[in-house]
N, C-alpha and C positions, 0 to 999 in steps of 0.2 A: 225397736225399729231407731230409737234416737239414740242408744246407742251407738248401733253399727256408723253414721252418718259423723259421727263427731271419732268414730275408727277412718273412717274413707279420709277423713281431712286431715287428719293428726303428722301420717309420714310425708305428702306434700310440703304441709307445713315446719314439719322439721329437717326439712335439706334443703330449705330452701332459707329458712333458719341459720342453717350451715356455712350454707357460701356465703351466705351477706360475711360470716363470723370474719370467715375462709379471705375475704375481699378485706375486711376490714385491719386484720390482723397486719398482713401485705401488704399495703398499702403506711401502712406503720413504718416499717421494716423494712421497706424498700429501701437497695442500698444509695449511696449518698453518691456515687457519683451518676448516679442517673441524668439526670439535668443536665450534665453533661455530654452523655450520651447521647442527650435529645435534639443539644444542638447539632450532631454531625458535620461535616465539616473539616472534618479531621484528616491529614495524610497519609500516606505509613509509604516508605523507601521500597518501589519496584526490586523486590531480592528474588524472581524467577522471573524467565519465555520461554520460548518458544519460536522457532523460526522455520522455514519450508523454503531450499533455494532449489531451482530449476536446475534439470541433466546441461549441459553447452548446447546450443543451437548445431545444426543441420553440418558440418564440414568445419566444427568450430576447434576438436581437439579437446581438454579434460577443462570442462570448468575447472573455474578461481571464483574466487567469492574475497572481494575487499569489508573490513569490517571493519569497528570503534563501536567503546566502551566506554560512554561520556558521566562517567558521574560529576555528582555539583563538589568544586573545589575544597571544600570540607570536608567530605566522603574519604577523597581520592588519598589527602593527607593521614588522615584517621587507619590509613592502610597499613602506615612506612611499610609499602613497599612487599608486606607480607602472603603472598602468592594463598597462602589460607584462606586469609581475610579479605583479599577479594573476588573470591573466589573462581570458577572460569567458565569459560564460551568453544563450546566443544562440537566438536561436528563428527558426527558418521556420516557412513552411504548410503542412504536410497538405491535401487540396482534395481534397473529391469526384470522383470522375471528370465529367467532362467531359457523360456525359449525364443523369447524378444532378444535376450543378449545376442544367444545365439545365429543367430537370422530368421529366425518364427520370427509367427505375425499377433498380432494387437489381437483389443476383443474385436474389432470393425475387420478382422480380417486382411487386415494393409502390414507391409514393411517395417518393424519399429524403425526412424530417426536414430543417430547416432550411437551406435549398437557397438558393446563393446560386447569381448569371450568373455563368461558368468564366472568368477575368482575362486580360485577353491574352496578358498575360505575367505569372512569378512574382515574388510579392509581395517587397519587399523585408527581410531581415532587418532580427531587433531585436535591441540587443547590448544588454550590461546590465554594467559593469568595476568596482562600487560593492560588493568584498562588506566585509559587515557593515549594509547597507544595505537597508530595506524595500522593494519595489519592485513600481511592480504597471501593466502593459505588456498591450498589445491585442493579440492573434491574429492577426501578419499574417494579410492574407487572405482573414478569419472565420472562416476554418474549425480546424482541429483545430491545432496546432502541434508541434515537434516543438524537444524540447533537448541543446545540448549544450553540459555546462562544463568547461571545461578551467582548471587551474589554480588560483588560491586561491579563484577561484569555485565549483571542484568542489566545496571544502570545506564541510561544515558542509549542502550544498546539499537546501533542502526549494522545491518549488512547488506550484501548485494552480492550480486553475479558481476566480474569482471571481463574486458580484454587483458590481455595483452602490458595493455597499455599501464590495469589499472583500471580505467576506470568501468564505476556503475554503470551498471544494462540496463540492469532488474533489480528492484529490493526482495528480500526474503521478506516473505510473507507470514503470518498467519495460516496456519490451517484454519477453515471454514465450511458452512453448510450449502452459504449461499455468494457466488459470483459470477459479477460481469466482466464478459473483455468485449471492446469497441473498434474495429478497425477497415484496417478498404478492403475494397472486394477483390472476389481471382480475374476478371478483367479488367480490373482494376490497379493492379500492378503484381499485387499477392501471389502468385503463382504459384505456393505455397505457403500452406496454415498447419499447424503441429500445437495442436491440446494436448501439454503434458499436467497430470495427477500425479500428484505424492504421497503416500499415507502413510505418517509417520506414527503415530496412533500404535494400539496395540489390538485393536480389534479392523476384520475387513474391513472396507469403507466400500459402498455401491452410487455410484454416481447419476444420475440423469443429464443430460446436455439435451436441449433446447437453440438452433439453432436459428438465426434471424435474419434475412436477406433486403436488399432493395421491391422483393418483388414477395415478403410473407415468414411465414414461416417455413423449413425446410423439413423433411423430412429424419434426415440427418439416419441414428446409427437407432436399431431396431429390437435393442435393450438397454440395459442398466449397466453400465464401464465399472468393472469388477477389481479392487489393488486391495493385493495384498499388504500386512503390517512388511513397511522396511523397502518398499517398493515403486516406482511408480510404470506406468505405462503411457506413452506417445499415441496416442490417435492422428492419424492424419484427416483434418476436417475441407482441404482441396475438393475432395470429390463432389460433397453435398453444398458444395455454391459457387459451382458453375454458370460464370455469365454473371456473377457476382460485383456488384457499385460498391457495396457495404456490403460489409457482414457485423455480428453480433454474438454470442456465446456467453450460454446462460446456465453455469453451472451449480446443479443442487445436487446435495447428498440424502438418500433415504435409510443410510446408515452409517455409519461414524464418522468422518470428516478427512477432506482429502487442501491439501495447497494447489491449486491451478496455475497455472503461466502459458501462455500463447505467444508463440512464434513466425511471423509472416518477413515469408522470403518472397524477395525480385530476381531477376535477371542479375543486374548487381551487388548482391548480398539483403540483408535482413532485419530486422530489427523487435523486438519484445513489447510486446504489448503492457503496460501498467493496469493493471487493477482497478476497474470504475469506479465511483460513489455507485452505495446501494440508487433503484431510482427516488426521484422528486421534484419536487417544485422549484427549483429555484437551484442551480448550479452556478459553481463558477469553477471559471479553467484554464488556468493558466497555462504558458511560455510559450504563447505564440512568438518565434522567432520575424525576425528579417533572413523574408529566401527568395527567390528566385523568381517564383513562382508565387498563388495566389494556395493558400492555404485549405482543407476541406474537412471540415465541418461530418462530424454523422450522430447524427441523434435516435433513438431510438425511443419505441414504444411499447413499454410491457404487455398495456391493456388492450381495451377492447373500443381505446375512445380515441379517435382522432388527435392529435396535439394540436396545438396553435402558440408559437410561443417568439418572443420578440428576445432578441439578439444586440447585449451595448458593447461596447470593443473599448474596453479601458485603455489608451495607450500615451507614452508619456507629454502628447498636447491634451490629453484628459478622454474624456468620453464622449465616444459618438456608435449611434443606433446605426445598425447593419441593414438592416432594411425598414428604413421609413417609411411609416404607416400602412406598410401589408405583414400582418404576420406572417412570421415561418407556417408552413402545414408538414406533417409529419402522421405517415400513415402510422392506424395501428396494427401493433400487430409485423410490423415492420422497422428496419433498419433506414431511414431517409440520410442522403447523402446529399450535403451543401454545401458548394463553391460561397470562401469568403473572397472574396473582389474588388471590394474594399477599400482595407488594408494599408494601400503599399507596401510602404521601408518603414512600415513602423510595427518595431514590440506590441507587445500588446498581452493582454490575458480575457477571456469576454466573463458576462454573466447570463446565463441563457433564462428563464420567465415562461413557461408553460402549465397553461388551464388544467394536466396533467401532469403523475410524474411519470419523468422520461429520467431516460439515461446520454449520453454522450462521450465522445471521444473527438480531439486534433489529431487530421497527422498534418505533421510542419516538412516540404519538400527537402529533401538537404541528399547527403551520401545515398547511395543503393536507394532503397525506396521507401527514403525519407525517417523522419522518427516521431511515434506518439505522444503523445501527450493525453491527460485525462479528466474529470471536474474532481476535484479533492475535499478533502477538509481544512479549515484555515490553522497556520500551525497552533502546536499549542507547548508553550515550558518552551522547550528550543526542536530548532530541526535538523538534524544533520546527514551527508551524504562526504558515507566513506568512502568511495575512488575516486581520485581525480584526476589526472593524466602530470606529471610533469615534463612528458618531449616538450622538445623542443618546435614548433610549429601550430601546436596546440593554445588556443585560449578559453579561459573554463570562464563563466560567470554567470548570473542569478535573474532572474526572471522575478521581480516583485511586485505586485498589483494589490491594491488596499478599496476594493470597490463602497465600500463604506465611507468610513473613518480615519482622518490619516492613521498611516501606520510607521511604531518607528523602532528600528529593527537593529541590532550590531552584527556586525562578520565580523568572523574567525577563522583564522587554518591553522589545522593544526598537520605538523610532518613524524614523521614515520615516527619519528626518535620519540613525538608528546610534544617538541617545542609548540605553544599557540604563538602565534600571532594576531595581532587586528589592524587589518591593512587598512580602513578605516580611522582609525588614531581612534580616542576618547569619547568623539560625540557617534548617537547610534547615526544612522543612514533611517531618511522620515521618506514616505512615501504620500506626494501627498492627495486626498483622496477621490478618489475618481483614477485612479491616475495607474500607470504602470514604470517602474524605475529599472533601468537593466545597467547593473554594477558586475564590472568587471573582476575577478578574483584573481590575485598577481597566486606565486609560484610562496613556495616556502624561500625566507629569504637567505638557506643557509646551503642553497644549492643546492641539496639534494635531488638529484632526477626522481626517485620514489616515488609515485601514490598520494597522497595527501588527500585531507578532508574538510571538509567545507561544514561549518556550524552558522543556524541563524539563530539567533537569540531575539521574540518579540520582547521589547519590555512594555516594562507597565504604565498601565493603559491608553496602548497600543490601540488601533482600530485589528478589526480582523487580516490577516494578514496570508496571500495565497505564495507558493516560490516552489521554483520549477528552476535546477539544475542545467544551465548550457554548456554542449564541447564544439566548439567550430574549432575547422583546420585549415591554415593560408592565412593572409595578409587581411588586414579589412579587421581585424579585431573582431565583437559579436556580431559584428557582421559581414564575415567572411560566411561561407560553407558548414551547414550542419551541419554533426558527426553522431550527436547523442542527445538528448532529451530523458530528463529523471525528475518526474514531481518528486518534491522532497517531502518525507514526511518526519510526523513530528516523534522524536526519542525520546521519553519518557523516561524523570528521575522517582519520580513517584506519583502516586496514585490518591485521588482525595474517596474517602470513605464515606459508604451513603449512611445518611442522620438515622439514628435508629432511639427506641424510645418503650421503656413496660408496656406489656399488653393486660390485660388479666380475662381477653375476651373467652379464651380459653375453657374458663370455670362458671363459666355462665352460661344458664338452662338455656 
């Protein structure tokens, strides 16, 4: 018996000893670079990106796309003009299903918007290989477009669907699995509401659509929307939101990924809804311009608890609480419209603070249905708007909001041929803490009437900065009637790698 007991413990003891020896040897022989890896924080250049651009809005003809790749100056000089080292931005067609393109029905049974005859073969891709210059291309095939950029053409990349003047109307976005859009309702001016879903991947995507209005969640579609690879589906949402004052669309995929876009149209024209931030308790909505009537705020509460919000407007004169002493009440599971009547003739940005996560957007009166802005993240590294008009009579500007500490940024204009000018000179523009600054951006000095790009670069040590590009038409500069709003998104040239360190937990018992 004693001998059996000894055998019983001999094997586990040997295994434990072997594990200790393995751990000791690994510790002694770990590579010398492990300490650097543990520190993390290293950056790597962006070498590949994908974007999806929606098809043109109903009645707008073929979709145009304005784009710019803006790698660092050192990276551009290193390329020495070589198309091979520059990489390429390639636009490929994303077409409607053959039945819809020929005048058939979408998955909801409604006729597709922007239909065209299905081509006999896939349209040829369009390729751009010149970083640092503004390019405007027509979407191949006349529908949506998938964009793949590599090399230096992926650094600082931005693309937008644009109108005939080259004005960027809506940013081309990353495919994803969870997206929000917030806008006005059918009874408040949006006679048409279209949802576009694009699948630029290699597998079929299935997307669920949740529709919220001021009366709560609507029945909407009875089944998921199926989108085949390299195709888009257009869904007419209008029948499901009759009588609504506010609308929120939540797109979630249960298979694959899609890029989503939403267009709202009225009697005198329409506008795209920018993709909103994910639900959060604190949101910043920049881009409220001087308008002929009050802007309207839409607050969406996805959860089951009603929201109470504080709304602060940051104007050129400073911060002003919108509803002093009375929090804004927003119902759970609904989209609540709130009229902002106390802004007067000031440009502004809003900060919303809520007790539960919310989603938000704003309609600013202007041409047609008006223009939309939404909650966005602060700019990182640089913000780029690729499409801005040089048309006579148009004014291009920026609304910059610093809700926290003062923010400093430089503003540059890049012409179609790549010429860079800094309208504000060598000194950075400063936005005081808790203020909004309106800046007019002049056309390129070379007299070109081609569309140009605007670049906003926060300076080192700047507080969080939020920006929206503004286009107005007529006399009065940025106080003239509004034509277009476009939130400025970050165009990254590099990414920060996460921290990593050696781990031997896999060999422990």
